[in-house]
N, C-alpha and C positions, 0 to 999 in steps of 0.2 A: 521678597517672595514674588516669583514670576507667575502670574495667573493669566490664562487666556481670557479673551473678551467675554465669552459666554459664562465662564466661571465667575468673573467679576460681577456680571449682571445678576447671576443667581444669588451671589453673596449679598448684593445690595437689596434685592427683593426680600430675602429672608430678614435682613436687618430692619427693613422698613416694616415688615409684617410684625415683628416683635415690638418695635417701637410704637406701632399703632395700637397693639393690644395693651401695652403699658399705659399709653395716654388715655385709652378708654377707661381702664381701671382707676386711673387717677382723676377721672372726670374732666380731662382736658379737651375731650372731643365732644361732639354733639351726642345726643341720645342714641343708644345702641340700635334701636329700630331704624332710625334715619341712616345711620352708617351702614347697616345691613342692606338696606334698599339700594344704597349707592354702590356697594360691592356687587350686588346682584345685577345692577344695571351695567357695571363695568364688565362683569362676566359675560353678559349677553352680547356686548359689543365685541369682546374677544372671540366669541363663537362666530359672529358674523364675519370677522376678519380671518377666520380659520386658525386662530392662535389658541388651540385647545388646551395646552398646558397652562397658559396664562389664565384662561377661563376657569380651569379647575382651581387655581390658586385663589381667584376672586370669590368663587362660590364657597370655597372652604372657609375663607375669612368671614363671609356672610353667615355661614352656619355656626361659626364660633360665637358670633354675636347673638344669633337667634336660631336655635337648633330645630325649630319646627317649620322652617321655610320650605314648603313643597316645591316651589319654583327653583330654589337653589339645588335641591336634590335632582330635580328634572334636568336642569342645565348641566350639572356635573355628570349625570348619566348619559346625556347626549354627547358631551365632550369625550367621555371614555369610549363610547360607541365609535366615534370618528377616529379614535386612536387605536382601534381594533382590540380593545380590552373588553371583550364581550361579557365575561363573567362579572367584572366589576361594574359594568354598565347595568346589568340586570339587577344587581344589589341596590345600586343608587336609585333606579327607577321604581323598584319595589318600595323603597323608603318613601319616595314621593307619593306613591299611591296609598301608602299607609295614612298620610296626612290629608290626601285629597283623592278620594276614589273615583272622581269624575274627570280626571286628567286624560283626555283622549290621546294627547301627544305622548304621555308616558306609556300607555298601552301600546301605541304604535311603535315607538323605538324599542320597547322591550320585546315586542313581537319580532322586529327586525333582528335584534340580537339573538333571539331564540332560533330563528331560521339559520343564522350563521353558525350557531352551535349545533345544528342538525337536530334540535329539539322541536320537531315540526308540529307535533300535536299541541304542545304548550303555546307555540307561536300562533297557531290557528285560533286558540281560545282568546289570545290577546287581540287579534284582528277582529274577531267577532264582537268583542267589547267596543272596539273602535267604531265598527259599523253601527252598533246600537246607539252610541253617543253622537256619532256624526254620520248619518245615513247617506249623505251626498258626497262623502270623502272617497273618491274613486280608488285611491291608493290602498285603502283598507281592503277593498274587494280584490285588487290586483295581488297584494301580498298574501292574502288568505288563499287565493287561487294557486300561487306559487307553492304554498305549504301543502295543499291538497295534491298538487302535481308531484311533489317530492315523495309523497306517501303512495303514489300510484292510484289515487282516487281521481281519475281523469274527468269523469262526468261532473263531479262536484266542482273541480277546477274550472271546467268549461262554463259552468253556470255562473261562477264568480267573474270570469273574464267577460261573459255576456253582459253582466251588470255594469262592469267598468266601461265597456264599449258603448252601452246604451247611454251612459252619462257623458262619454267623450268619444265619438266615432273616429276621431283622428288619433287615437292613442295607438301608436305603432307597436309599443311594447306589449300591450294586451293582445293585439292581433297576432303578434309573433308567438306569444306564450300559448294562445289558443291553438295556433297551428302546431306547436310542439305536442300538445295533448292529442290532437287528431293523428299526428304522426305515430305516437305510441299506441293509439287505438287502431292503427293500420288503415285509417281512412285517408288514403293518400291524396285523393282529389281535394278534399276539404283542407288538408294540410298545405298543399301547394297554393290553394286559393287564398288562405289566410296569410301565408308568407308573401305572396305577390301583392296583396293589398297593403301589407305593412311596408313593403319596399316602395310602393307607389307614394306612400306618405313620407317615408324616410329612405331615399335611394341609397344612402351610404351606410346602411345598417349592416355591419359586417357579420354579426352573429346570424342574422336572418339569411343573408346570402349563403353563408356556410352551411346552414341546416337545409336550405332549399336544395343546394348542390348535393347534399347527402341523400335526400329523397330521390332526386333525379338519378343519382348513381345506383341506388338500390333498385330502381325501376329499369335499369339498363340504358337510360338516356345519358350516355357519357358526354355527348356534345353539349347538352344544356348544363350538365354539372360542371363541365370545364368552363363554360361561359361565366357562370356565377363565381367560380373559384378564381378565375383570372381577375374579375372585378374586385373581389375581396382582397386579393394580394395587392392590387394597385392602391386601394384605399388605405390598407394597413401600412404599406410602405411609405405612403405620403403623410401619414399622421404620426407624429412622435409618440403620442400617448398609446398607440397601438403597435409599436414596433415589436413588443414582446410576443405578439400573435403571429408574426411573419413566418417563423420556422414551421409552425404547425399548419399554416395555410399553404406553404410551399409543399409540404408533405401531402396534403389533401390534393393539391393540383397534380402532383406527381402520380398519385393513385389514379386520377382521371385520365391522365396521359397514358398510363399503363393500360387502362381499360380500352382505350382507343387504339392500342397497338403502337403508339408513338414512344417507343422505349428509350430512344436517345434523349428526348425531351424529359421523360420521367427521371432518367438518371441525373440529368442536369438539376432538376428541382430537388431530388433527394440529396444530392451532393451539397447544394447550397444550404439546405436545411441542416445537414450534418455540420457544416462549417459554422453556422450560427448557433447551433445548440448540440454540440457533439455528445452530450451525455444522455440523449434520448434513444433508447433501444429500438423503438419502432422505426426510426428513420434508417438505421443500419439494416434492419430486417427487410424493409421494403426495397432498399437498393440491392441487397443480396438476392432477393427473389427476382428482381428485374434482370440482374446479371445472369441468373440461372436460365431465364427464358431466352436471353440473348446468346446462350451457350458460351458465355465467358465464365467457365466454371471456376477457374483459378481466382478471379476477382470475387466471385460469389463466395468461395471458401474463405477468403480474407475477411469479408464482411460478416459472414456467419461466425467466424472466430471471435470477432469483436463482440457479437451478440452473446456467445456462450461465456465470454469473459465477464461481461456485465451481469448476465443472468445465468449462473451455472446450473440452475434447475429448469431451464427451458428445454424440454424434451424435443419439441418440434424443431428447434434450431439445430440440435445434434443430428436429428433425423435428416433434415434438409442438407446439412453439410455432408453427411454420409452419402446422400444421393449424388452430390457433386463429385465426391471422390470416386464413387462407383462409375460415373460417366467418364471420368478421366482414366479409368482402368486401375485405380489404386485401391484394390479390393481390401487389403488389410486395414488401411485407414478407414475405409467405408464400414467395415465390420466393427471396428473399435467405436465409431460414432453411433452405429446402430445399437451396440451394447449399452453405451451411455444413455441413449434415449430410452431403452427398455428398462434400465435400472431406475430411472426417474419416474417413468410412467409405463408400467408393465402392459397395460391394455391399449397402448397407442396404436391406432389403426395403421396397418401396412408394414410395420417394422419387421414382424416375423417373416413375412413373405420376402422382404428386401434382404434380410439376413440370408435366407435360403438362396436367393438369386446370386448374392455376392459369393457365397461359398461354392455355389455351382460354377461360377466363373473362375474361382480360385482353384477348384479341383480339376477342371477341364484344361489340361496342358495342350499347347499347340501341337506337340509331336504326337499326341494321341487322338487328335481330331480326325474324324472319318471323312476327310476331303480328298479330292483327286490330287495326286502328287505328294501326299504326306502319309506317314505311318504305313509303309508298304506291307509290313508283316501282318498287322491287324487287318489291313484291307484284303490281303490274300486269303486270310482265314475267313473273312466275311464272304468272299467270292466262292469259297468251296461249299457254302451252305446250299441245301436244296432250294429251288425256286428263287435263286438270287436274281435280282433285277438291278441293272446299272442305275446308280443315283438314288436308290431306295434301300433303307435298312429296317430291320424288325427288332423292336425292343424285346429283350429276353424276359422282362418282367410283366409288361402289359400286352405284349405281342402285337402292338400297333405298328403300322408301317409309316415311317417318317423319312424325310430327306436325310441323306447321309450326314450332312453338316449339323443335324440336330441330335446326334447320338454321341455317347461317350463310351469309349472302350475301357473297361475295367476288368479286374481279375475275375469277377463273377459273370462276365459277358457284356452285352451291350445294354445301355440304359438310355432311354430318350430323355430330353431335357425336362419334360413334365414329371417323369418319375424321379429324376434326381432332385427336383425342387420339392416334391412331396416328401421324400426321405429326409432331406436336410431340414425341412420345416418340422417334421416329427422329432428329429434329433434335437433341434433347438428347444422345442417345448418340453421334452423330457429332461434334458440336461439342465434347463433353467430351474426345474424343481429340485435338482441336486445341488443347486448353488454353484455350479461350475460355469463361471462366466469369463474365463480367459479365452480370447479369440484364438490363441495358439492351440489350446486343447480342443476347442470346438472344431477347428479345421481338421485336426487329427481324427477326432471321433466321427466326423462326417465322412471322411475318406474311408474309414474302417467299415462303417455301416453300409455305405454305397457299394463297396466291394463285396460285401457278404462274407468276408473272411472271419474266422474265429481268432480273436486277438488274444495272445498270451502274454504280451509285455516283453520289454527288452531293456537292457542296461542303457541309461542315457548319459553318455560321456559329457555332453555339454552342460547338463545340470550338475553333474558331479564335479567337474573341473572348475566351472565358474560359480558353483555353489549358489548362494542366495541371490546374487546379482542376476543370474540367468532367470530366476523366477520373477524378479522385479520387472525385467524387460518383457517377459511373456505375460504380464498382466496378473500375476499371483502375488501381489504385494504383501499379503498376510504372512507368507513364508519368509519373505525378505525381512520384515520387521521382527518376526519371531527369532530369526537367526541373529540379527543384530543385537537383540536383547540378551540372548544366550552368550554371545561373544563378549559383550561388555561385562556381564556378571562373571564369566570365567576369567577374564583378564584381571579382575579385582582380587582373585585368589592367587593363581600362579600361571606362568607361561605354559607349563606342561599340560595343565587342565585346559587351557585355551586351545592348544594344538589338538588335544584329544576331542574336544567338543567340535572344533571346526571339521576335523576328519570324519567324525561320526555323523555330523549334520550333512556333509557332502555325500556320504554313502546313502543316507536316508533320502536325500533329494534325488540322487541318481536312480534309486529304485522307485520312489514315489512318483517321480516325474512322469513315468510312462505306465505305471500300474494303477493310476487313478481310474482309468477307464475300466480295467479288468475288475478292480475291487468294487467300484460303485455301480457299474452297469452290467457287465457281462456275468460276473459271478453271482451277484445278489439279485439283479433284476433282469436276467437274461431273457426269459420267455416273454415277459410282459413288454420289455423294450422292443424286442424284434417283432412281436405281433403288432405293436403300435407303429413301428417304422415301416412295416410292410415288407420285411426281408426274410421272414421266417421260412 
């Protein structure tokens, strides 16, 4: 039998354990109390060496010999705590306190375990017992302060940190934690003073540097924030135990470069952070935002695409990517992303207005723009109007005079860009209530409403010939999946029924495809719709 070295060691340890128990029962070893004390001593040595599993084995043997050894339960609880098995640690320490209620160390480690389990109120009670049993033990005050801080009771936390600092003025951790409390209380000057004092004592305190940088950043002092962040990155990069912090510190530094307008440096930090930790959405989002500011919209789109792939419910990412598409002139893609954003978060600020702007751009064709040298027929019609002035046009809806380049020529006359935006926003709000969320139909309905025409519907050859696939492309996937289900069911009966169903469904789609507007809006909600849209 081939066993690895560690398996052989474990096998030998178990064999030794059972032989020891057998010898004790046969009276071949010393008295049980003496042997228990020896195992307890060996367990304590193992804890000192950091061999926590070995320590647990020693304490367990001691308890098998004498089951009321509070120190053995205490040692085993400490070992489990160091192995990050907090629940088991709490159970062992509670047993220790059952046999000896004055064990301050048991209260202390149980309190630490409770903090890690986010059971802050219970942890505070344990540290209170520690303080009563050992009033000069500053760590009792420190950790009770941490518990109060986690519960948002910052004044009580500050009081405990004051007690700790009074006992040890050079305690950098207490000063840092007190600074964090002042930061949460918006007392920025006190927060910075505490952070700075802590760093005077411990200049390489990375967490303190990072939080002081955050305070400076929130105050708009990007240069000071950058100085602290650069130092934090240098320390973490040179310390193997802190290498896991480097990606987040690089991201922080990138944010401060961004605040200073040093976008190339920010991109460099975000890129390096992504290389080290590619699964963090925030890094991709920050780089995408920076590319957007730099007007590198295609790169920004690529990064936002990674963001929405990682977090499909991020409405802001869809909205931001839509804005990039808009700035690249890709209105249909922009509208699709705006729709995704508004489906996830209907009350997201600015989306409705951006949808209106995108549709406005989509509806204003270059050949109908009222600029010099284009659309001569419309321009000649405009020039025949009374009081015509070169370079100025009057909107037929609001009668305001605007530059010719800011009006749209439609069947119902001239519309200024402001009126077009108002109409398309109203259309969006009303159609959203009807659950019509296809960008294709939304564009069609906007065009109809802006023109002021009475829409009667027409046969849709594209929908009829391409059937359900046309609907899937146009964003109405429900019809596509319904059609596929009907086809599969029909095929299971006979081919004739399949052909009949396919033909009937194509006719239905050909009619329904363009009568949605007439059925749901004009026919049923005509007066209210037009009154809301302002085209009645």
